[in-house]
DOTOR-900760 format. One record per residue (C-alpha): z, x, y. Coordinates in Angstrom, 2 decimals, always signed. Each point is the difference from the previous one (the first is absolute). Layout:
N
<atom up="Z" east="X" north="Y"/>
...
//
This chain:
369
<atom up="+71.54" east="+118.81" north="+7.05"/>
<atom up="+1.55" east="-1.80" north="+3.56"/>
<atom up="+3.09" east="-1.14" north="+1.04"/>
<atom up="-1.05" east="-3.62" north="+0.08"/>
<atom up="-1.19" east="+0.49" north="-3.79"/>
<atom up="+3.79" east="+0.52" north="-0.51"/>
<atom up="+0.98" east="-3.35" north="+1.45"/>
<atom up="+1.44" east="+1.64" north="+3.53"/>
<atom up="-0.14" east="-2.55" north="+2.91"/>
<atom up="-2.33" east="+0.60" north="+2.65"/>
<atom up="+2.89" east="+0.66" north="+2.47"/>
<atom up="+1.82" east="+2.82" north="-1.72"/>
<atom up="-4.31" east="+1.31" north="-0.88"/>
<atom up="-0.15" east="+0.25" north="+3.68"/>
<atom up="+3.03" east="+2.19" north="+0.37"/>
<atom up="-0.98" east="+2.06" north="-2.67"/>
<atom up="-3.34" east="+0.63" north="+1.54"/>
<atom up="+1.51" east="+0.95" north="+3.79"/>
<atom up="+1.81" east="+2.48" north="-2.17"/>
<atom up="-3.03" east="+1.59" north="-1.39"/>
<atom up="+0.85" east="-1.42" north="-3.14"/>
<atom up="-3.11" east="-1.68" north="-1.85"/>
<atom up="+0.04" east="+0.82" north="-3.90"/>
<atom up="+2.94" east="-0.34" north="-1.91"/>
<atom up="+1.48" east="+2.76" north="-2.41"/>
<atom up="+0.52" east="-0.19" north="-3.59"/>
<atom up="+3.57" east="-1.47" north="+0.39"/>
<atom up="-1.21" east="-2.06" north="+2.69"/>
<atom up="-2.80" east="-1.48" north="-2.76"/>
<atom up="+2.42" east="-0.54" north="-2.78"/>
<atom up="+3.44" east="-1.01" north="+1.65"/>
<atom up="-1.05" east="-2.25" north="+2.90"/>
<atom up="-2.06" east="-2.95" north="-1.92"/>
<atom up="+2.93" east="+0.16" north="-3.06"/>
<atom up="+2.93" east="-0.17" north="+2.86"/>
<atom up="-1.84" east="-2.61" north="+2.34"/>
<atom up="-1.13" east="-2.57" north="-2.89"/>
<atom up="+3.48" east="+0.18" north="-1.84"/>
<atom up="+3.74" east="-0.05" north="-0.02"/>
<atom up="+0.47" east="+3.24" north="-2.20"/>
<atom up="+2.06" east="+3.16" north="-0.17"/>
<atom up="-1.98" east="+3.15" north="+0.28"/>
<atom up="+0.08" east="+3.42" north="-0.87"/>
<atom up="-2.52" east="+2.12" north="+1.97"/>
<atom up="-0.05" east="+3.65" north="-0.72"/>
<atom up="-2.68" east="+2.10" north="+2.42"/>
<atom up="+0.61" east="+2.99" north="+2.08"/>
<atom up="+0.76" east="-0.11" north="+3.82"/>
<atom up="-2.92" east="-0.21" north="+2.23"/>
<atom up="-1.76" east="-2.04" north="-2.09"/>
<atom up="+0.65" east="-3.38" north="+2.57"/>
<atom up="+2.98" east="-1.49" north="-1.76"/>
<atom up="+1.38" east="-1.59" north="+2.91"/>
<atom up="-3.04" east="-1.98" north="+0.13"/>
<atom up="+0.13" east="-0.62" north="-3.68"/>
<atom up="+3.46" east="-1.90" north="+0.72"/>
<atom up="-0.11" east="-0.86" north="+3.55"/>
<atom up="-3.04" east="-2.01" north="+0.02"/>
<atom up="+1.21" east="-2.41" north="-2.76"/>
<atom up="+3.17" east="+0.02" north="+1.39"/>
<atom up="-0.72" east="-1.16" north="+3.47"/>
<atom up="-2.06" east="-3.06" north="-1.50"/>
<atom up="+3.41" east="-1.20" north="-2.15"/>
<atom up="+1.71" east="+0.04" north="+3.25"/>
<atom up="+0.74" east="-3.51" north="+2.04"/>
<atom up="-0.14" east="+0.32" north="+3.29"/>
<atom up="+1.62" east="-3.01" north="+1.07"/>
<atom up="+3.04" east="+1.13" north="-1.87"/>
<atom up="+2.78" east="+1.89" north="+1.86"/>
<atom up="+1.28" east="+2.02" north="-3.07"/>
<atom up="-0.55" east="+3.51" north="-1.84"/>
<atom up="-2.32" east="-0.77" north="-2.49"/>
<atom up="-1.01" east="+3.40" north="-1.28"/>
<atom up="+1.93" east="+3.34" north="-0.16"/>
<atom up="-1.70" east="+3.37" north="-0.43"/>
<atom up="+1.91" east="+3.14" north="-1.01"/>
<atom up="-1.03" east="+3.17" north="+1.15"/>
<atom up="+1.30" east="+3.74" north="-0.65"/>
<atom up="-0.33" east="+1.02" north="+3.71"/>
<atom up="+0.35" east="-1.11" north="+3.05"/>
<atom up="-3.50" east="+1.33" north="+1.10"/>
<atom up="-1.28" east="-2.11" north="-2.55"/>
<atom up="+1.72" east="-2.91" north="+0.82"/>
<atom up="-1.28" east="+0.12" north="+3.46"/>
<atom up="-3.33" east="+0.89" north="-1.04"/>
<atom up="-0.05" east="-3.19" north="-2.58"/>
<atom up="+1.26" east="-2.20" north="+2.72"/>
<atom up="-3.01" east="+1.09" north="+2.51"/>
<atom up="-2.63" east="-0.48" north="-2.43"/>
<atom up="+1.64" east="-3.70" north="-0.76"/>
<atom up="-0.38" east="-0.46" north="+3.72"/>
<atom up="-3.95" east="+1.14" north="+0.40"/>
<atom up="-0.84" east="-2.02" north="-2.95"/>
<atom up="+1.26" east="-3.23" north="+1.38"/>
<atom up="-1.67" east="+0.63" north="+3.54"/>
<atom up="-2.54" east="-2.96" north="-0.44"/>
<atom up="+2.31" east="-2.11" north="-2.13"/>
<atom up="+3.58" east="-1.93" north="+0.60"/>
<atom up="+2.65" east="+1.62" north="+1.44"/>
<atom up="+2.12" east="+1.48" north="-3.25"/>
<atom up="+2.94" east="+2.15" north="+1.34"/>
<atom up="+1.00" east="+3.26" north="-1.81"/>
<atom up="+3.02" east="+1.83" north="+0.59"/>
<atom up="+0.50" east="+3.80" north="-1.06"/>
<atom up="+3.57" east="+1.15" north="-0.71"/>
<atom up="+1.29" east="+3.35" north="-0.76"/>
<atom up="+2.77" east="+2.84" north="+0.06"/>
<atom up="+0.03" east="+2.24" north="+3.34"/>
<atom up="+0.27" east="-3.11" north="+2.37"/>
<atom up="+2.73" east="-1.79" north="+1.37"/>
<atom up="+0.55" east="-2.86" north="-2.35"/>
<atom up="+0.91" east="-2.50" north="+2.73"/>
<atom up="-3.35" east="+0.31" north="+1.63"/>
<atom up="-1.60" east="-0.90" north="-3.46"/>
<atom up="+2.36" east="-2.67" north="-0.37"/>
<atom up="-0.89" east="-1.63" north="+3.63"/>
<atom up="-3.85" east="+0.70" north="-1.02"/>
<atom up="+0.94" east="-2.14" north="-3.24"/>
<atom up="+0.81" east="-3.23" north="+2.16"/>
<atom up="-3.23" east="-0.33" north="+1.04"/>
<atom up="-2.61" east="-2.05" north="-2.45"/>
<atom up="-0.85" east="+2.39" north="-2.94"/>
<atom up="-1.90" east="-0.68" north="-3.16"/>
<atom up="-0.10" east="+3.35" north="-1.42"/>
<atom up="+2.44" east="+2.57" north="+0.11"/>
<atom up="-0.98" east="+3.79" north="-0.82"/>
<atom up="+3.18" east="+2.08" north="-1.07"/>
<atom up="+1.22" east="+3.17" north="-1.32"/>
<atom up="+2.27" east="-1.05" north="-2.64"/>
<atom up="+3.41" east="+1.65" north="+1.40"/>
<atom up="-0.47" east="-1.82" north="+3.50"/>
<atom up="-0.71" east="-3.14" north="-2.07"/>
<atom up="+3.31" east="+0.15" north="-1.31"/>
<atom up="+1.61" east="+0.88" north="+2.77"/>
<atom up="-1.45" east="-3.01" north="+1.80"/>
<atom up="+0.84" east="-2.56" north="-2.98"/>
<atom up="+3.69" east="+1.28" north="+0.11"/>
<atom up="-0.31" east="-0.87" north="+3.56"/>
<atom up="-1.09" east="-3.68" north="-1.22"/>
<atom up="-2.89" east="+0.48" north="+2.88"/>
<atom up="-2.86" east="-0.33" north="-2.79"/>
<atom up="-0.58" east="-2.81" north="-1.91"/>
<atom up="-2.21" east="+0.83" north="-3.13"/>
<atom up="+0.40" east="-3.11" north="-2.21"/>
<atom up="-2.69" east="-1.72" north="+0.84"/>
<atom up="-2.42" east="+2.87" north="-0.69"/>
<atom up="-3.09" east="-0.69" north="-2.07"/>
<atom up="-1.33" east="+3.67" north="-0.47"/>
<atom up="+1.80" east="+3.45" north="-0.29"/>
<atom up="-2.52" east="+2.97" north="+0.57"/>
<atom up="+1.08" east="+3.56" north="-1.34"/>
<atom up="-2.15" east="+2.47" north="+1.73"/>
<atom up="-0.11" east="+3.53" north="-1.41"/>
<atom up="+2.71" east="-1.04" north="-2.23"/>
<atom up="+0.26" east="+3.43" north="-1.87"/>
<atom up="+0.80" east="+1.30" north="+3.40"/>
<atom up="+3.00" east="-2.24" north="+0.51"/>
<atom up="+1.41" east="+1.06" north="-3.27"/>
<atom up="-0.75" east="+3.64" north="+0.93"/>
<atom up="+1.99" east="-0.13" north="+3.29"/>
<atom up="+3.05" east="-1.70" north="-1.58"/>
<atom up="-0.75" east="-3.72" north="+0.75"/>
<atom up="+0.72" east="-1.51" north="-3.60"/>
<atom up="+3.36" east="-1.53" north="+0.75"/>
<atom up="-1.76" east="-1.49" north="+3.24"/>
<atom up="-2.35" east="-1.61" north="-1.82"/>
<atom up="+1.50" east="-1.48" north="-3.10"/>
<atom up="+2.33" east="-1.36" north="+2.38"/>
<atom up="-2.99" east="-1.34" north="+1.98"/>
<atom up="-1.89" east="-1.40" north="-3.06"/>
<atom up="+2.96" east="-1.87" north="-1.40"/>
<atom up="+0.48" east="-1.54" north="+3.31"/>
<atom up="-3.14" east="-1.36" north="-0.09"/>
<atom up="-0.44" east="-1.27" north="-3.39"/>
<atom up="-1.05" east="-3.70" north="-0.32"/>
<atom up="-3.47" east="-0.99" north="+0.76"/>
<atom up="-1.45" east="+2.55" north="+1.65"/>
<atom up="-2.57" east="+2.72" north="-0.99"/>
<atom up="+0.23" east="+4.02" north="-0.04"/>
<atom up="-3.23" east="+1.85" north="+0.91"/>
<atom up="+0.48" east="+3.75" north="-0.97"/>
<atom up="-2.05" east="+2.82" north="+1.30"/>
<atom up="+0.68" east="+3.61" north="-0.96"/>
<atom up="-1.83" east="+2.86" north="-0.39"/>
<atom up="+1.58" east="+1.42" north="-3.34"/>
<atom up="+2.11" east="-2.24" north="-2.37"/>
<atom up="+3.28" east="+2.11" north="-1.45"/>
<atom up="+2.38" east="-1.03" north="-2.45"/>
<atom up="+2.41" east="-1.10" north="+2.87"/>
<atom up="-2.79" east="-2.47" north="+1.57"/>
<atom up="-0.68" east="-1.12" north="-3.64"/>
<atom up="+3.65" east="-1.15" north="-0.20"/>
<atom up="-0.34" east="-2.13" north="+3.50"/>
<atom up="-3.46" east="-1.36" north="-1.24"/>
<atom up="+1.68" east="-1.18" north="-3.44"/>
<atom up="+3.16" east="-1.59" north="+1.72"/>
<atom up="-1.54" east="-1.45" north="+2.97"/>
<atom up="-3.75" east="-0.78" north="-0.62"/>
<atom up="-1.36" east="-2.69" north="-1.79"/>
<atom up="-1.02" east="+1.52" north="-3.61"/>
<atom up="-3.13" east="-1.73" north="+0.86"/>
<atom up="-0.77" east="+1.61" north="+2.90"/>
<atom up="-3.60" east="+1.13" north="+0.66"/>
<atom up="-0.81" east="+3.55" north="+0.03"/>
<atom up="-2.24" east="+1.91" north="+1.86"/>
<atom up="-0.76" east="+3.50" north="-0.41"/>
<atom up="-2.55" east="+2.09" north="+2.47"/>
<atom up="-0.93" east="+3.18" north="-1.86"/>
<atom up="+0.58" east="+3.11" north="+1.90"/>
<atom up="-3.67" east="+0.95" north="-0.51"/>
<atom up="-1.13" east="-3.33" north="+2.17"/>
<atom up="+1.82" east="+1.63" north="+3.14"/>
<atom up="-0.35" east="+3.92" north="-0.12"/>
<atom up="-2.20" east="+0.28" north="+3.51"/>
<atom up="-3.14" east="+1.58" north="-0.83"/>
<atom up="-0.19" east="+1.51" north="+3.80"/>
<atom up="+3.08" east="+2.15" north="-0.63"/>
<atom up="-0.84" east="+3.79" north="-0.66"/>
<atom up="+2.28" east="+1.17" north="-2.68"/>
<atom up="+0.96" east="+3.59" north="+0.61"/>
<atom up="+2.33" east="+2.51" north="-1.80"/>
<atom up="+1.41" east="+3.68" north="+0.71"/>
<atom up="+1.49" east="+2.02" north="-2.66"/>
<atom up="+2.55" east="+2.68" north="+1.51"/>
<atom up="+3.62" east="+1.29" north="-0.70"/>
<atom up="+2.77" east="-2.51" north="+1.29"/>
<atom up="+0.82" east="+2.79" north="+2.83"/>
<atom up="-3.30" east="-0.39" north="+1.49"/>
<atom up="-0.21" east="-3.69" north="+0.02"/>
<atom up="+1.44" east="-0.03" north="+3.94"/>
<atom up="-2.64" east="+2.54" north="+1.17"/>
<atom up="-2.86" east="-2.02" north="-2.21"/>
<atom up="+1.32" east="-3.11" north="+1.81"/>
<atom up="-0.42" east="+2.00" north="+3.57"/>
<atom up="-3.28" east="+1.12" north="-0.69"/>
<atom up="-1.27" east="-3.93" north="-0.90"/>
<atom up="+1.87" east="-1.36" north="+2.94"/>
<atom up="-1.73" east="+2.15" north="+2.26"/>
<atom up="-3.45" east="-1.42" north="-1.38"/>
<atom up="+1.46" east="-3.21" north="+0.71"/>
<atom up="+0.76" east="+0.35" north="+3.88"/>
<atom up="+0.69" east="-3.32" north="+1.81"/>
<atom up="-0.53" east="-1.87" north="-3.27"/>
<atom up="+2.82" east="-2.25" north="-1.48"/>
<atom up="+1.26" east="+0.54" north="-3.62"/>
<atom up="+3.06" east="-0.29" north="-2.03"/>
<atom up="+1.57" east="+2.60" north="-2.29"/>
<atom up="+1.63" east="-1.33" north="-2.96"/>
<atom up="+3.17" east="+1.47" north="-1.95"/>
<atom up="+1.90" east="-1.26" north="-3.26"/>
<atom up="+3.42" east="+0.30" north="+1.47"/>
<atom up="+1.84" east="-0.49" north="+3.52"/>
<atom up="+1.41" east="+3.49" north="-0.26"/>
<atom up="-3.67" east="+1.46" north="+0.10"/>
<atom up="-1.18" east="-2.46" north="+2.20"/>
<atom up="+2.87" east="+1.28" north="+3.00"/>
<atom up="-0.53" east="+3.73" north="-1.10"/>
<atom up="-3.81" east="-0.05" north="+0.27"/>
<atom up="+0.33" east="-2.13" north="+3.55"/>
<atom up="+2.26" east="+3.12" north="+1.45"/>
<atom up="-2.69" east="+2.38" north="-1.18"/>
<atom up="-2.73" east="-1.55" north="+1.57"/>
<atom up="+2.18" east="-0.55" north="+3.06"/>
<atom up="+0.59" east="+3.93" north="-0.17"/>
<atom up="-3.74" east="+0.55" north="+0.33"/>
<atom up="-0.26" east="-2.11" north="+2.75"/>
<atom up="-1.53" east="-2.94" north="-1.73"/>
<atom up="+0.71" east="-3.63" north="+1.67"/>
<atom up="+1.60" east="-1.68" north="-3.19"/>
<atom up="+1.83" east="-3.05" north="-0.89"/>
<atom up="+2.03" east="-0.60" north="-3.01"/>
<atom up="+0.69" east="-3.01" north="-1.60"/>
<atom up="+2.46" east="-0.08" north="-3.43"/>
<atom up="+2.91" east="-2.35" north="-1.61"/>
<atom up="+2.87" east="+1.08" north="+1.97"/>
<atom up="-1.13" east="-0.61" north="+3.32"/>
<atom up="+1.54" east="-2.60" north="+2.11"/>
<atom up="-2.38" east="-2.75" north="+1.47"/>
<atom up="+0.01" east="+1.24" north="+3.31"/>
<atom up="-1.21" east="+3.62" north="-0.68"/>
<atom up="-2.52" east="-1.79" north="-2.28"/>
<atom up="-1.44" east="-2.31" north="+2.47"/>
<atom up="+0.02" east="+3.33" north="+2.71"/>
<atom up="-2.35" east="+1.79" north="-2.56"/>
<atom up="-2.17" east="-3.07" north="-0.41"/>
<atom up="-0.18" east="-0.44" north="+3.34"/>
<atom up="-1.29" east="+3.51" north="+0.62"/>
<atom up="-2.39" east="-0.27" north="-2.71"/>
<atom up="-1.85" east="-3.13" north="+0.95"/>
<atom up="+0.04" east="+0.90" north="+3.72"/>
<atom up="-1.87" east="+3.36" north="-0.98"/>
<atom up="+2.59" east="+2.47" north="+1.60"/>
<atom up="+0.90" east="+0.94" north="-3.95"/>
<atom up="-3.21" east="+0.23" north="-2.16"/>
<atom up="+1.54" east="+1.59" north="-2.71"/>
<atom up="+2.79" east="-1.68" north="-2.26"/>
<atom up="+2.14" east="+1.51" north="-3.21"/>
<atom up="+1.02" east="-2.92" north="-1.94"/>
<atom up="+1.29" east="-0.73" north="-3.68"/>
<atom up="-1.70" east="-2.95" north="-2.27"/>
<atom up="+2.52" east="-2.53" north="+0.70"/>
<atom up="+0.44" east="+0.99" north="+3.80"/>
<atom up="-3.63" east="-0.89" north="+0.33"/>
<atom up="+0.00" east="-3.66" north="-1.14"/>
<atom up="-0.62" east="-2.26" north="+2.74"/>
<atom up="-1.84" east="+2.59" north="+2.03"/>
<atom up="-3.15" east="-1.68" north="+1.50"/>
<atom up="-1.76" east="+2.69" north="+2.13"/>
<atom up="-3.89" east="+0.24" north="+0.29"/>
<atom up="-2.37" east="+2.42" north="+0.07"/>
<atom up="+1.83" east="+2.86" north="-1.66"/>
<atom up="-2.26" east="+2.70" north="-0.69"/>
<atom up="+1.85" east="+1.68" north="-2.75"/>
<atom up="+2.70" east="-0.03" north="-2.57"/>
<atom up="+1.43" east="+3.37" north="-1.59"/>
<atom up="+1.93" east="-0.36" north="-3.02"/>
<atom up="+2.61" east="+2.84" north="+0.15"/>
<atom up="+1.19" east="-0.71" north="-2.85"/>
<atom up="-1.52" east="-2.17" north="-2.57"/>
<atom up="+1.52" east="-3.42" north="-0.67"/>
<atom up="+1.76" east="-0.49" north="-3.74"/>
<atom up="-2.21" east="-3.78" north="-0.20"/>
<atom up="-3.80" east="-0.01" north="+0.20"/>
<atom up="+0.94" east="-3.62" north="+2.24"/>
<atom up="+1.38" east="+2.24" north="+2.22"/>
<atom up="-3.06" east="+2.15" north="+0.30"/>
<atom up="-2.37" east="-2.90" north="+0.73"/>
<atom up="+2.71" east="-1.67" north="+2.79"/>
<atom up="+0.40" east="+3.42" north="+1.76"/>
<atom up="-3.59" east="+0.62" north="-0.10"/>
<atom up="-1.22" east="-3.29" north="+0.53"/>
<atom up="+1.31" east="+0.03" north="+3.67"/>
<atom up="-2.97" east="+2.27" north="+1.10"/>
<atom up="-3.99" east="-0.96" north="+0.20"/>
<atom up="+1.11" east="-3.59" north="+1.10"/>
<atom up="-2.13" east="-2.50" north="+1.85"/>
<atom up="-3.30" east="+1.75" north="-1.53"/>
<atom up="+1.32" east="+3.35" north="+1.28"/>
<atom up="-0.08" east="+3.03" north="-1.89"/>
<atom up="+3.12" east="+2.30" north="-0.78"/>
<atom up="+1.42" east="+3.01" north="-1.88"/>
<atom up="+2.52" east="-0.30" north="-2.38"/>
<atom up="+1.43" east="+3.79" north="-0.85"/>
<atom up="+2.13" east="+1.20" north="-2.62"/>
<atom up="+1.76" east="+3.01" north="+0.25"/>
<atom up="+0.86" east="+1.33" north="-3.94"/>
<atom up="+1.42" east="+2.66" north="-1.94"/>
<atom up="-2.20" east="+1.22" north="-3.03"/>
<atom up="+2.08" east="-2.04" north="-2.28"/>
<atom up="-0.71" east="-3.15" north="+2.00"/>
<atom up="-3.66" east="+0.20" north="-1.07"/>
<atom up="-0.16" east="-2.43" north="-2.85"/>
<atom up="+2.54" east="-2.58" north="+1.92"/>
<atom up="-3.72" east="+0.19" north="+2.48"/>
<atom up="-2.20" east="-0.22" north="-3.24"/>
<atom up="+2.22" east="-3.26" north="-1.24"/>
<atom up="-0.29" east="-1.33" north="+4.01"/>
<atom up="-4.01" east="+0.59" north="-0.38"/>
<atom up="+0.08" east="-1.79" north="-3.56"/>
<atom up="+1.98" east="-2.96" north="+0.62"/>
<atom up="-1.33" east="-0.83" north="+3.49"/>
<atom up="-3.40" east="+1.04" north="-0.68"/>
<atom up="-0.14" east="+2.39" north="+3.30"/>
<atom up="-1.24" east="+3.76" north="+0.40"/>
<atom up="+2.27" east="+2.34" north="+1.38"/>
<atom up="-1.82" east="+2.80" north="+1.72"/>
<atom up="+1.55" east="+3.77" north="+0.30"/>
<atom up="+0.66" east="+1.34" north="+3.32"/>
<atom up="+0.11" east="+3.69" north="+0.03"/>
//
């Protein structure tokens, strides 16, 4: 299937082509024709890395009347990085179309700067929930004429404590607007929001997790004692000299400890965890993108919104609690036709968890001895 089959305009298609995007993903195939063709509420369940930005971004751009100088759409995202990434993608999609202006607003930047930028023509606002509330309280954002609200990575916005802000924003946009909600998981707290604010007749699309397991990823594991994990990781990292990757932990305490241990072993490493301030987070991400640091230690939540190409490996220093998080983590390697390694460091009791992952995701783990 091609983008032309989905009803995507030639101008947008040309922009996509410049970005090397020629074939729609599963979520794009299912979402784009629906969202282009009808005014409807929509709930899409699909993993990060499946092309959700284009799935909602392309239909959203088609709705915008570029002749009207008013905010017509709002995209809410959990992190500054994801917000910036979405705004950048929308700009690239519209390279060959009418000028549609998108502004990203988020915490960690002076609010006065953002207020000044919002005085320019703005059709789409991409915002983190907390910063949008700040701007609304200062009466510098008018969301009364919004036709569409997109919630991207909705589950992560809730897990980061944005429920109150989300409900405030959604209650202030009630009326003739549509909600398009995209999420990797639908926990009960998100169901509450869906039941309150999303039309009961909303179209729901679920992309089965089996559809997104990348065949170019080599899934490997090492069994050992907890006390030997650090040595096993060091041995693996030596074999990956010069390659870039992310080591995942379940908790921020574990992420901080592991990064200190790796620094003590003379590894250039950056850490990402939920309690970091934006300035420190930006500094780490700059170093990682510039390749002055090739290794990141991160929690699952802190990694949302990271868009870094050419990662050779992912290490699961601690296995995640949810199957979806395994695909989310491992899906960061082997992108754009490249191969990659997803290595799990486990203790003997966790073998059954690996077997469950194999069964659920139709993958095979190879033991490294």
